[in-house]
All heavy atoms as an XYZ file, in Angstrom:
925
protein
N      10.454     95.449     25.372
C      10.520     94.535     24.417
C       9.318     94.970     23.351
O       8.293     95.292     23.777
C      10.119     93.138     24.971
C      10.033     91.925     23.937
S      11.915     91.676     23.557
C      11.758     90.240     22.594
N       9.709     94.939     22.130
C       8.765     95.306     21.079
C       7.707     94.172     20.731
O       8.015     92.882     21.031
C       9.432     95.522     19.698
C      10.494     96.712     19.797
C      10.989     96.959     18.477
N      11.323     95.775     17.737
C      12.096     95.786     16.519
N      12.484     97.013     16.131
N      12.329     94.680     15.849
N       6.456     94.571     20.306
C       5.561     93.567     20.138
C       5.620     93.184     18.585
O       5.752     94.107     17.861
C       4.086     94.154     20.457
C       3.869     94.258     21.889
C       2.407     94.551     22.095
N       2.081     94.255     23.453
C       1.393     93.336     23.859
N       0.876     92.390     22.986
N       1.249     92.998     25.092
N       5.460     91.980     18.269
C       5.531     91.560     16.908
C       4.162     90.930     16.370
O       3.534     90.245     17.232
C       6.662     90.576     16.693
C       7.927     91.238     16.922
C       8.587     91.123     18.128
C       8.651     91.855     15.914
C       9.775     91.674     18.350
C       9.973     92.451     16.065
C      10.471     92.296     17.315
N       3.830     91.336     15.242
C       2.577     90.744     14.701
C       2.735     89.298     14.435
O       3.698     88.787     13.797
C       2.206     91.553     13.348
C       0.989     91.237     12.710
C      -0.221     91.676     13.629
C       0.789     92.097     11.452
N       1.745     88.491     14.907
C       1.715     87.154     14.661
C       0.937     86.853     13.331
O      -0.101     87.337     13.121
C       0.914     86.336     15.780
O       0.796     84.984     15.469
N       1.712     86.210     12.474
C       1.097     85.855     11.158
C       0.537     84.464     11.213
O       0.206     83.794     10.150
C       2.036     85.983     10.114
C       2.532     87.359      9.736
C       3.227     85.108     10.183
N       0.337     83.897     12.343
C      -0.092     82.470     12.620
C      -1.591     82.380     12.142
O      -1.932     81.487     11.370
C       0.005     81.856     13.951
C       1.611     81.868     14.200
C      -0.603     80.599     14.051
C       1.884     81.303     15.635
N      -2.371     83.369     12.503
C      -3.815     83.354     12.229
C      -4.128     83.559     10.684
O      -3.366     84.360     10.164
C      -4.533     84.299     13.135
O      -4.590     85.544     12.601
N      -5.021     82.808     10.281
C      -5.486     83.102      8.903
C      -5.956     84.423      8.580
O      -5.658     85.014      7.582
C      -6.449     82.004      8.592
C      -7.146     82.205      7.099
C      -8.054     81.148      6.913
N      -7.404     79.883      6.445
C      -7.964     78.836      6.097
N      -9.340     78.739      6.348
N      -7.286     77.834      5.880
N      -6.656     85.016      9.522
C      -7.243     86.456      9.346
C      -5.991     87.428      9.149
O      -6.178     88.474      8.336
C      -8.073     86.862     10.530
C      -9.369     86.025     10.495
C      -9.152     84.691     11.153
O      -8.132     84.372     11.923
O     -10.051     83.905     11.010
N      -5.121     87.375      9.884
C      -3.781     88.143      9.977
C      -3.091     88.080      8.640
O      -2.883     89.077      7.874
C      -3.011     88.116     11.049
C      -1.574     88.904     10.887
C      -3.556     88.489     12.319
N      -3.054     86.780      8.108
C      -2.251     86.547      6.936
C      -3.103     87.019      5.697
O      -2.491     87.806      4.915
C      -2.060     85.060      6.815
C      -1.239     84.523      5.552
C       0.057     85.112      5.479
C      -1.244     83.017      5.487
N      -4.327     86.928      5.704
C      -5.220     87.498      4.667
C      -5.251     88.995      4.670
O      -5.110     89.685      3.561
C      -6.655     86.952      4.702
C      -6.727     85.492      4.441
C      -8.073     84.903      4.640
N      -8.956     85.523      3.539
C     -10.187     85.244      3.286
N     -10.779     84.303      4.097
N     -10.696     85.824      2.238
N      -5.177     89.575      5.753
C      -5.190     91.159      5.925
C      -3.958     91.625      5.293
O      -3.809     92.553      4.597
C      -5.302     91.469      7.370
C      -5.079     93.018      7.667
C      -5.984     93.834      7.377
C      -3.831     93.264      8.211
C      -5.991     95.152      7.567
C      -3.724     94.781      8.256
C      -4.639     95.689      8.052
N      -2.735     90.930      5.657
C      -1.485     91.454      5.236
C      -1.324     91.263      3.597
O      -0.883     92.148      2.916
C      -0.243     90.705      5.896
C      -0.119     90.952      7.384
C       0.974     90.137      8.045
C       0.291     92.347      7.614
N      -1.684     90.100      3.216
C      -1.702     89.920      1.710
C      -2.612     90.699      1.013
O      -2.241     91.295     -0.157
C      -1.929     88.425      1.470
C      -0.897     87.364      1.938
C      -1.413     85.952      1.659
C       0.439     87.735      1.348
N      -3.869     90.977      1.487
C      -4.674     91.775      0.715
C      -4.286     93.397      0.625
O      -4.539     94.032     -0.164
C      -6.190     91.737      1.427
O      -6.253     92.278      2.730
N      -3.588     93.679      1.820
C      -3.039     95.080      1.841
C      -2.016     95.232      0.757
O      -1.965     96.204     -0.087
C      -2.385     95.423      3.161
C      -3.391     95.971      3.995
O      -3.758     97.217      3.911
N      -3.912     95.266      4.990
N      -1.182     94.190      0.538
C      -0.158     94.253     -0.512
C      -0.786     94.341     -1.915
O      -0.427     95.212     -2.647
C       0.780     93.046     -0.453
C       1.765     92.897      0.701
C       2.429     91.633      0.702
C       2.786     93.909      0.590
N      -1.852     93.441     -2.008
C      -2.603     93.473     -3.404
C      -3.243     95.000     -3.621
O      -3.096     95.471     -4.768
C      -3.527     92.429     -3.383
C      -4.198     92.396     -4.785
C      -5.123     91.198     -4.969
N      -5.652     91.153     -6.117
C      -6.278     90.249     -6.693
N      -6.491     89.046     -6.074
N      -6.700     90.080     -7.936
N      -3.875     95.389     -2.506
C      -4.511     96.692     -2.640
C      -3.636     97.889     -3.110
O      -3.874     98.559     -3.841
C      -5.163     97.046     -1.306
C      -5.938     98.280     -1.472
C      -7.309     98.404     -1.980
C      -5.669     99.663     -0.922
N      -7.781     99.675     -1.777
C      -6.828    100.457     -1.205
C      -4.582    100.136     -0.164
C      -6.774    101.760     -0.832
C      -4.631    101.418      0.107
C      -5.773    102.252     -0.171
N      -2.336     97.940     -2.524
C      -1.393     98.937     -2.798
C      -0.855     98.795     -4.252
O      -0.619     99.749     -4.905
C      -0.201     98.940     -1.799
C      -0.568     99.808     -0.532
C      -0.841     99.175      0.631
C      -0.476    101.137     -0.578
C      -1.169     99.870      1.688
C      -0.704    101.897      0.620
C      -1.027    101.291      1.696
O      -1.365    102.017      2.798
N      -0.770     97.461     -4.628
C      -0.159     97.205     -5.918
C      -1.195     97.672     -7.000
O      -0.856     98.231     -7.910
C       0.001     95.603     -5.951
C       0.711     95.129     -7.259
C       2.096     95.459     -7.234
C       0.585     93.569     -7.264
N      -2.490     97.389     -6.676
C      -3.500     97.741     -7.778
C      -4.078     99.059     -7.709
O      -4.327     99.731     -8.649
C      -4.602     96.609     -7.742
C      -4.082     95.323     -8.119
C      -5.087     94.277     -8.052
O      -6.256     94.424     -7.479
O      -4.702     93.145     -8.481
N      -4.262     99.612     -6.403
C      -4.872    100.772     -6.216
C      -3.828    101.982     -6.485
O      -4.231    103.055     -7.190
C      -5.523    100.989     -4.808
C      -6.295    102.228     -4.621
C      -7.515    102.442     -5.410
O      -8.066    101.288     -5.745
O      -8.096    103.485     -5.575
N      -2.772    101.911     -5.936
C      -1.777    103.023     -6.139
C      -0.663    102.695     -7.146
O       0.338    103.544     -7.179
C      -1.152    103.248     -4.789
C      -2.027    103.882     -3.758
C      -2.544    103.307     -2.631
C      -2.436    105.255     -4.002
C      -3.421    103.906     -1.837
C      -3.379    105.798     -3.108
C      -3.775    105.073     -1.994
O      -4.695    105.812     -1.167
N      -0.832    101.435     -7.843
C       0.172    101.124     -8.862
C       1.489    100.911     -8.410
O       2.585    101.415     -9.001
C       0.043    102.098    -10.114
C      -1.399    102.437    -10.585
C      -2.075    101.180    -11.066
C      -3.406    101.360    -11.626
N      -4.313    100.381    -11.410
N       1.769    100.524     -7.131
C       3.123    100.311     -6.644
C       3.810     99.356     -7.522
O       3.201     98.503     -8.140
C       3.041     99.604     -5.336
C       3.012    100.825     -4.101
C       2.333    101.946     -4.329
C       3.341    100.374     -2.788
C       2.120    102.777     -3.313
C       3.326    101.395     -1.844
C       2.564    102.444     -2.071
N       5.110     99.479     -7.708
C       5.952     98.759     -8.664
C       6.873     97.857     -7.902
O       7.691     96.986     -8.475
C       6.528     99.557     -9.751
C       7.602    100.328     -9.164
O       7.701    100.627     -7.842
O       8.432    101.058     -9.889
N       6.826     97.868     -6.510
C       7.717     97.065     -5.713
C       7.415     97.267     -4.151
O       6.850     98.247     -3.772
N       7.991     96.424     -3.434
C       7.808     96.497     -2.021
C       9.169     96.139     -1.322
O       9.916     95.169     -1.697
C       6.693     95.435     -1.478
C       5.321     95.710     -1.945
C       4.856     95.364     -3.072
C       4.484     96.641     -1.017
C       3.700     95.693     -3.413
C       3.311     96.939     -1.494
C       2.868     96.549     -2.694
N       9.463     96.912     -0.309
C      10.646     96.567      0.484
C      10.166     96.048      1.875
O       9.463     96.782      2.547
C      11.434     97.710      0.695
C      12.658     97.611      1.771
C      13.484     98.837      1.868
N      14.311     98.704      3.082
C      15.321     99.366      3.240
N      15.768    100.353      2.297
N      16.060     99.294      4.223
N      10.463     94.839      2.216
C      10.107     94.280      3.450
C      11.275     94.660      4.504
O      12.386     94.093      4.317
C       9.940     92.772      3.456
C       8.712     92.403      2.584
C       8.871     92.205      1.153
C       7.531     92.304      3.083
C       7.893     91.904      0.444
C       6.355     91.961      2.329
C       6.557     91.826      0.955
N      11.227     95.470      5.411
C      12.000     96.085      6.230
C      12.160     95.196      7.523
O      11.105     94.596      7.971
C      11.675     97.440      6.739
C      12.695     98.575      6.328
O      13.604     98.222      5.619
O      12.399     99.726      6.733
N      13.412     95.154      8.113
C      13.644     94.449      9.333
C      13.284     92.936      9.277
O      12.672     92.274     10.268
N      13.622     92.255      8.153
C      13.304     90.973      7.990
C      13.779     89.985      9.060
O      13.248     88.993      9.445
C      13.666     90.383      6.553
C      13.512     88.979      6.344
C      12.689     91.087      5.487
N      14.967     90.288      9.470
C      15.701     89.426     10.514
C      14.782     89.413     11.804
O      14.763     88.530     12.476
C      17.095     89.969     10.840
O      16.932     91.348     11.229
N      13.989     90.526     12.108
C      13.072     90.462     13.290
C      12.072     89.611     13.044
O      11.511     89.139     14.072
C      12.678     91.958     13.520
O      13.703     92.642     13.853
N      11.604     89.395     11.760
C      10.463     88.470     11.495
C      10.999     86.994     11.568
O      10.247     86.084     11.897
C       9.856     88.835     10.191
C       9.134     90.126     10.165
S       8.699     90.456      8.363
C       7.618     89.170      8.000
N      12.103     86.773     10.856
C      12.470     85.399     10.592
C      12.966     84.512     11.759
O      12.925     83.220     11.600
C      13.698     85.452      9.521
C      13.281     85.872      8.219
C      14.583     85.895      7.183
C      12.251     84.935      7.728
N      13.360     85.082     12.821
C      13.904     84.354     13.868
C      13.096     84.529     15.253
O      12.672     85.685     15.453
C      15.445     84.700     14.069
C      16.172     84.374     12.796
C      16.519     85.359     11.954
C      16.486     83.087     12.496
C      17.208     85.126     10.790
C      17.136     82.855     11.360
C      17.490     83.856     10.462
O      18.159     83.556      9.310
N      12.892     83.461     15.958
C      12.208     83.551     17.205
C      12.848     84.448     18.173
O      12.263     85.149     18.944
C      12.057     82.183     17.886
C      11.223     81.215     17.131
N       9.869     81.363     17.011
C      11.481     80.078     16.295
C       9.342     80.412     16.234
N      10.409     79.550     15.890
N      14.211     84.587     18.166
C      14.999     85.582     18.923
C      14.790     87.002     18.270
O      15.368     87.915     18.914
C      16.378     85.246     18.970
O      16.970     85.245     17.793
N      14.299     87.125     17.189
C      14.168     88.334     16.495
C      15.483     89.075     16.095
O      15.633     90.112     15.920
C      13.300     89.467     17.175
C      12.024     88.990     17.726
N      11.111     88.591     16.881
C      11.539     88.774     18.961
C       9.991     88.157     17.494
N      10.264     88.126     18.789
N      16.468     88.013     16.083
C      17.791     88.382     15.599
C      18.617     89.138     16.743
O      19.800     89.496     16.398
N      18.062     89.337     17.902
C      18.714     89.906     19.051
C      19.634     89.038     19.723
O      19.264     87.815     20.172
C      17.559     90.553     19.950
C      18.383     91.139     21.249
C      16.696     91.538     19.318
N      20.954     89.361     19.911
C      21.733     88.574     20.607
C      22.401     87.357     19.855
O      22.875     86.595     20.414
N      22.261     87.341     18.517
C      22.669     86.196     17.796
C      24.140     86.472     17.284
O      24.368     87.642     16.872
C      21.804     86.082     16.580
C      20.340     85.640     16.958
C      20.245     84.238     17.494
O      21.109     83.414     17.346
O      19.324     83.989     18.245
N      24.926     85.484     17.281
C      26.307     85.623     16.880
C      26.474     84.581     15.692
O      26.840     83.512     15.889
N      26.023     85.084     14.477
C      25.947     84.012     13.266
C      27.439     84.056     12.816
O      28.081     85.044     12.553
C      25.080     84.644     12.171
C      23.677     84.501     12.656
C      22.990     85.626     13.160
C      22.970     83.341     12.494
C      21.671     85.484     13.535
C      21.652     83.231     12.914
C      20.979     84.321     13.353
N      27.859     82.671     12.699
C      29.245     82.537     12.294
C      29.270     82.083     10.721
O      30.437     81.990     10.238
C      29.885     81.393     13.037
O      29.244     80.253     12.787
N      28.141     81.886     10.237
C      28.096     81.449      8.769
C      27.597     80.012      8.544
O      27.470     79.541      7.356
N      27.446     79.340      9.637
C      26.872     77.970      9.505
C      25.399     77.938      9.043
O      24.680     78.725      9.378
C      26.881     77.234     10.920
O      26.214     76.009     10.813
N      25.218     77.000      8.142
C      23.906     76.985      7.417
C      22.814     76.751      8.496
O      21.743     77.400      8.387
C      23.965     75.746      6.502
C      22.683     75.476      5.732
C      22.359     76.121      4.550
C      21.541     74.668      6.228
C      21.241     76.103      3.897
C      20.459     74.459      5.537
C      20.205     75.105      4.412
O      19.059     74.966      3.707
N      23.073     75.974      9.615
C      22.089     75.738     10.609
C      21.655     76.882     11.438
O      20.647     76.949     12.139
C      22.589     74.590     11.579
C      22.477     73.298     10.894
O      21.752     72.996      9.921
N      23.433     72.357     11.275
N      22.664     77.849     11.395
C      22.365     79.126     12.283
C      21.229     79.931     11.480
O      20.433     80.629     12.093
C      23.656     79.945     12.411
C      24.456     79.389     13.403
C      25.876     80.118     13.337
O      26.121     80.915     12.440
O      26.612     79.903     14.419
N      21.381     79.964     10.217
C      20.306     80.686      9.369
C      19.056     79.918      9.203
O      18.017     80.601      8.989
C      20.958     81.024      7.952
C      22.165     81.872      8.036
C      23.434     81.311      7.893
C      22.156     83.265      8.392
C      24.575     82.074      8.061
C      23.279     84.015      8.462
C      24.465     83.426      8.262
O      25.586     84.330      8.394
N      19.090     78.580      9.109
C      17.908     77.947      8.699
C      17.546     76.705      9.657
O      17.013     75.732      9.285
C      18.078     77.284      7.256
C      18.348     78.389      6.313
C      19.593     78.594      5.774
C      17.393     79.166      5.911
C      19.929     79.584      4.799
C      17.653     80.144      4.915
C      18.895     80.298      4.347
N      17.906     76.889     10.856
C      17.703     75.842     12.019
C      16.340     76.101     12.744
O      15.371     76.603     12.198
N      16.362     75.501     13.853
C      15.125     75.620     14.717
C      14.821     77.002     15.090
O      13.615     77.143     15.629
C      15.235     74.650     15.825
C      15.383     73.127     15.530
C      15.664     72.321     16.847
C      14.235     72.641     14.782
N      15.619     77.895     15.120
C      15.291     79.285     15.469
C      14.473     80.095     14.536
O      13.987     81.128     14.673
C      16.702     80.019     15.827
C      16.440     81.345     16.550
O      15.460     81.535     17.144
N      17.341     82.332     16.230
N      14.336     79.515     13.302
C      13.583     80.195     12.222
C      12.116     80.092     12.479
O      11.551     79.130     12.876
C      13.777     79.470     10.847
C      12.843     80.090      9.825
C      15.315     79.662     10.449
N      11.410     81.298     12.483
C      10.012     81.425     12.540
C       9.330     81.042     11.281
O       9.222     81.914     10.374
C       9.680     82.727     13.007
C       8.230     83.075     13.344
O       7.393     82.180     12.957
O       7.862     84.081     14.044
N       8.882     79.775     11.185
C       8.318     79.304     10.095
C       7.121     80.031      9.476
O       7.020     80.219      8.292
C       7.998     77.917     10.279
O       8.878     77.173     10.874
C       7.509     77.130      8.984
N       6.333     80.577     10.385
C       5.084     81.296      9.945
C       5.453     82.614      9.290
O       4.919     82.889      8.221
C       4.153     81.597     11.070
C       3.442     80.387     11.578
C       4.281     79.605     12.693
O       5.330     80.050     13.127
O       3.919     78.572     12.948
N       6.592     83.284      9.791
C       6.900     84.523      9.084
C       7.606     84.208      7.787
O       7.414     84.981      6.692
C       7.912     85.269     10.011
O       7.351     85.667     11.200
N       8.356     83.082      7.765
C       8.922     82.735      6.456
C       7.845     82.322      5.308
O       8.022     82.721      4.313
C       9.899     81.658      6.625
C      10.807     80.953      5.455
C      11.586     82.050      5.016
C      11.552     79.734      5.855
N       7.023     81.679      5.802
C       5.835     81.435      4.787
C       5.132     82.475      4.364
O       4.794     82.662      3.179
C       4.866     80.348      5.515
C       3.549     80.145      4.725
C       5.577     78.989      5.702
N       4.877     83.599      5.261
C       4.215     84.733      4.886
C       5.152     85.542      3.743
O       4.556     85.920      2.670
C       4.061     85.701      6.115
C       3.872     87.178      5.652
C       2.725     87.534      4.994
C       4.849     88.174      5.866
C       2.537     88.819      4.496
C       4.681     89.374      5.477
C       3.594     89.828      4.751
O       3.403     91.001      4.258
N       6.403     85.616      4.029
C       7.171     86.261      3.100
C       7.279     85.498      1.662
O       7.289     86.170      0.595
C       8.681     86.451      3.535
C       8.882     87.451      4.692
C      10.328     87.260      5.405
C       8.586     88.775      4.253
N       7.343     84.119      1.771
C       7.175     83.450      0.485
C       5.840     83.532     -0.168
O       5.732     83.789     -1.424
C       7.362     81.941      0.821
C       8.815     81.605      1.232
S       9.035     79.877      1.873
C       8.298     78.934      0.544
N       4.814     83.641      0.571
C       3.345     83.841     -0.044
C       3.212     85.234     -0.639
O       2.792     85.454     -1.640
C       2.330     83.590      0.939
C       2.192     82.054      1.336
S       0.972     81.850      2.664
C      -0.547     82.243      1.647
N       3.712     86.228      0.166
C       3.635     87.529     -0.375
C       4.470     87.717     -1.659
O       3.958     88.303     -2.583
C       4.295     88.498      0.659
N       5.818     87.271     -1.572
C       6.520     87.232     -2.880
C       5.876     86.631     -3.977
O       5.778     87.115     -5.150
C       8.005     86.665     -2.596
C       8.881     87.084     -3.564
O       9.070     88.226     -4.049
N       9.693     85.999     -4.033
N       5.384     85.353     -3.771
C       4.720     84.571     -4.808
C       3.495     85.328     -5.373
O       3.343     85.569     -6.546
C       4.376     83.303     -4.341
C       3.741     82.424     -5.271
N       4.282     81.769     -6.340
C       2.361     81.996     -5.479
C       3.466     81.108     -6.968
N       2.277     81.204     -6.534
N       2.637     85.819     -4.457
C       1.359     86.477     -4.958
C       1.701     87.792     -5.730
O       1.083     88.024     -6.726
C       0.573     86.899     -3.620
C      -0.868     87.653     -4.020
S      -1.468     88.591     -2.623
C      -0.395     89.930     -2.355
N       2.629     88.661     -5.213
C       2.927     89.827     -5.842
C       3.431     89.624     -7.473
O       3.067     90.178     -8.292
C       4.020     90.548     -5.162
C       3.544     91.171     -3.888
C       4.726     91.606     -3.058
C       2.490     92.338     -4.114
N       4.334     88.471     -7.615
C       4.885     88.259     -8.924
C       3.917     87.371     -9.735
O       3.960     87.509    -10.986
C       6.157     87.491     -8.736
C       7.273     88.350     -8.199
N       7.694     88.293     -7.018
C       8.045     89.243     -8.915
C       8.620     89.245     -6.685
N       8.819     89.809     -7.930
N       2.851     86.840     -9.192
C       1.846     86.144     -9.961
C       0.976     87.257    -10.509
O       0.530     87.174    -11.648
C       1.036     85.124     -9.158
C       1.726     83.860     -8.972
C       1.806     82.991    -10.184
O       0.768     82.911    -10.917
O       2.818     82.592    -10.428
N       0.506     88.319     -9.674
C      -0.291     89.323    -10.095
C       0.295     90.113    -11.214
O      -0.182     90.643    -12.065
C      -0.786     90.169     -8.947
C      -1.711     89.361     -7.928
C      -1.924     90.244     -6.649
C      -3.025     89.031     -8.699
N       1.579     90.509    -10.915
C       2.326     91.471    -11.743
C       3.880     90.965    -11.709
O       4.642     91.401    -10.815
C       2.353     92.967    -11.184
C       0.970     93.569    -11.197
N       0.323     94.197    -12.269
C      -0.098     93.603    -10.310
C      -0.878     94.366    -11.981
N      -1.227     94.124    -10.796
N       4.166     90.288    -12.740
C       5.560     89.700    -12.737
C       6.684     90.751    -12.762
O       7.777     90.428    -12.250
C       5.534     88.983    -14.098
C       4.193     88.603    -14.441
C       3.364     89.791    -13.827
N       6.481     91.885    -13.000
C       7.500     93.016    -13.035
C       7.714     93.558    -11.696
O       8.507     94.447    -11.478
C       7.089     94.023    -14.061
C       5.939     94.964    -13.655
C       4.551     94.329    -14.003
O       4.439     93.174    -14.518
O       3.612     94.946    -13.616
N       6.826     93.212    -10.693
C       6.974     93.733     -9.306
C       8.433     93.355     -8.756
O       8.770     92.345     -8.866
C       5.934     93.177     -8.330
O       4.639     93.510     -8.951
C       6.039     93.640     -7.054
N       9.020     94.259     -8.140
C      10.219     94.253     -7.411
C      10.014     94.037     -5.887
O       9.258     94.697     -5.318
C      11.114     95.407     -7.593
C      11.432     95.611     -9.083
C      12.510     95.431     -6.773
C      12.077     96.959     -9.332
N      10.632     93.040     -5.317
C      10.602     92.776     -3.913
C      11.961     92.693     -3.277
O      12.907     92.099     -3.992
C       9.838     91.474     -3.496
O      10.463     90.355     -4.237
C       8.359     91.476     -3.849
N      12.092     93.395     -2.286
C      13.407     93.436     -1.555
C      13.229     93.062     -0.062
O      12.326     93.631      0.583
C      13.930     94.955     -1.615
C      14.123     95.363     -3.100
C      15.236     95.113     -0.825
C      14.553     96.767     -3.226
N      14.042     92.303      0.360
C      13.945     91.841      1.842
C      15.263     92.393      2.443
O      16.358     91.894      2.255
C      14.025     90.340      1.980
N      15.147     93.428      3.344
C      16.165     94.157      4.005
C      16.400     93.338      5.430
O      15.543     93.223      6.078
C      15.812     95.540      4.349
C      16.864     96.312      4.961
C      16.700     96.340      6.518
O      15.650     96.087      7.122
O      17.838     96.673      7.052
N      17.614     92.920      5.470
C      18.113     92.256      6.740
C      18.976     93.249      7.434
O      19.974     93.686      6.889
C      18.852     90.943      6.346
C      19.237     90.245      7.581
C      17.828     90.043      5.575
N      18.619     93.497      8.614
C      19.455     94.646      9.399
C      20.643     94.044     10.162
O      21.168     94.984     10.921
C      18.454     95.397     10.241
S      17.648     94.405     11.351
N      20.965     92.906     10.068
C      22.165     92.411     10.822
C      23.374     92.201     10.116
O      23.239     91.879      8.801
C      21.761     91.208     11.717
C      20.619     91.260     12.615
C      20.273     89.893     13.231
C      20.934     92.253     13.729
N      24.469     92.249     10.619
C      25.712     92.104      9.858
C      26.165     90.684      9.773
O      26.963     90.014     10.437
C      26.847     92.960     10.431
N      25.512     89.921      8.852
C      25.609     88.569      8.815
C      26.486     88.200      7.361
O      26.682     89.119      6.607
C      24.366     87.654      8.600
C      23.531     87.736      9.854
C      23.937     88.171     11.160
C      22.180     87.502      9.936
N      22.806     88.095     12.015
C      21.788     87.672     11.223
C      21.354     87.001      8.947
C      20.561     87.549     11.745
C      20.018     86.905      9.454
C      19.452     87.087     10.662
N      26.794     87.058      7.256
C      27.247     86.628      5.948
C      26.059     86.633      4.852
O      25.342     85.608      4.981
C      27.933     85.227      6.008
C      28.290     84.696      4.646
O      28.397     85.431      3.713
O      28.693     83.521      4.495
N      25.882     87.643      4.097
C      24.724     87.774      3.299
C      24.694     86.791      2.138
O      23.733     86.737      1.417
C      24.605     89.217      2.770
C      24.344     90.199      3.771
C      25.296     91.100      4.222
C      23.099     90.158      4.437
C      25.007     91.937      5.226
C      22.909     91.145      5.475
C      23.817     91.975      5.873
O      23.511     92.918      6.861
N      25.758     86.189      1.987
C      25.758     85.102      0.829
C      24.720     84.030      0.856
O      24.350     83.546     -0.179
C      27.075     84.539      0.532
O      27.510     83.708      1.808
N      24.229     83.721      2.011
C      23.174     82.804      2.126
C      21.702     83.374      2.162
O      20.760     82.727      2.147
C      23.272     81.777      3.251
C      24.699     81.042      3.210
C      23.320     82.548      4.606
N      21.719     84.653      2.410
C      20.303     85.253      2.582
C      19.634     85.701      1.348
O      18.593     86.169      1.388
C      20.493     86.413      3.525
C      20.989     86.069      4.985
C      21.181     87.257      5.777
C      19.944     85.155      5.636
N      20.266     85.855      0.135
C      19.767     86.453     -0.933
C      18.582     85.497     -1.585
O      17.764     86.014     -2.280
C      20.742     86.709     -2.050
C      21.310     85.371     -2.682
C      20.693     84.893     -3.805
C      22.462     84.864     -2.128
C      21.323     83.744     -4.430
C      22.929     83.688     -2.725
C      22.367     83.162     -3.830
N      18.333     84.308     -1.119
C      17.413     83.500     -1.591
C      16.016     83.781     -1.084
O      15.015     83.359     -1.531
C      17.697     81.958     -1.093
C      18.950     81.481     -1.733
N      20.077     81.146     -1.008
C      19.078     81.050     -3.002
C      20.904     80.806     -1.805
N      20.401     80.705     -3.022
N      15.834     84.657     -0.094
C      14.521     84.982      0.458
C      13.542     85.640     -0.483
O      12.434     85.567     -0.390
C      14.608     85.854      1.708
C      15.127     85.194      2.928
C      16.189     85.567      3.596
C      14.550     83.964      3.237
C      16.694     84.884      4.560
C      15.012     83.275      4.319
C      16.098     83.832      5.111
O      16.571     83.043      6.184
N      14.077     86.323     -1.554
C      13.237     86.996     -2.542
C      13.229     86.053     -3.916
O      12.620     86.615     -4.883
C      13.644     88.379     -2.850
S      13.269     89.560     -1.634
N      13.669     84.980     -3.914
C      13.588     84.145     -5.152
C      12.229     83.561     -5.227
O      11.428     83.412     -4.190
C      14.629     82.856     -5.010
C      16.024     83.283     -5.499
C      16.378     84.451     -5.544
C      16.806     82.173     -6.099
C      17.737     84.741     -6.055
C      17.987     82.513     -6.385
C      18.467     83.763     -6.438
N      11.808     83.261     -6.367
C      10.541     82.600     -6.654
C      10.415     81.240     -6.104
O      11.510     80.490     -6.181
C      10.204     82.640     -8.180
N       9.267     80.787     -5.694
C       9.084     79.538     -5.133
C       9.415     78.313     -6.109
O      10.021     77.464     -5.779
C       7.602     79.266     -4.574
C       7.347     80.221     -3.419
C       7.303     77.820     -4.179
C       5.945     80.246     -2.873
N       8.929     78.620     -7.352
C       9.243     77.631     -8.464
C      10.650     77.472     -8.722
O      11.149     76.465     -9.391
C       8.360     77.965     -9.772
C       8.865     79.069    -10.476
C       9.867     79.241    -11.352
C       8.064     80.310    -10.144
C      10.163     80.404    -11.815
C       8.431     81.485    -10.784
C       9.444     81.596    -11.589
N      11.632     78.411     -8.236
C      12.948     78.184     -8.440
C      13.639     77.135     -7.384
O      14.759     76.909     -7.405
C      13.751     79.566     -8.279
C      13.418     80.364     -9.560
O      13.181     79.906    -10.682
O      13.648     81.695     -9.404
N      12.753     76.791     -6.458
C      13.217     75.864     -5.491
C      13.891     76.338     -4.223
O      14.509     75.537     -3.403
N      13.599     77.631     -3.925
C      14.135     78.135     -2.818
C      13.102     78.404     -1.613
O      12.008     78.815     -2.001
C      14.919     79.426     -3.099
C      16.231     79.280     -3.832
C      16.143     79.515     -5.224
C      17.260     78.745     -3.264
C      17.356     79.194     -5.945
C      18.304     78.389     -3.949
C      18.418     78.704     -5.414
C-alpha cells in the first residue's frame, strides 16, 4: 500500500502552498499539473471504485475533504498571485469526466 501525505496538519499545508509559490516566483512557472488527483480526493484513493455517474459517488462521504480543500486553496492562491497561471487536475480513472472539470474552477465561481 502506498503512503499518502496527510494535508490535515497546518504545517504540511503551509509547506505545500509555499512550495507552489516558490516555484511560481523563483522559476517563473506558468502553470501546475496536479497528478493523480483521484488518489488524493477519495479515502479509498480511487482503488476498487466502480463509478456509475451518480453525483453522490463523486461528492459523497468518500471524499477526502482535507485534500479537496488543499486543491481549492492551491488553485485560489496561484490565481490570486498570478491570474494567468494555468492549473490542471489530472484524474487517472475512467469516470464520467463531465462532473470532474469543476475541480480547477475559481472559488468565487461557486464551485
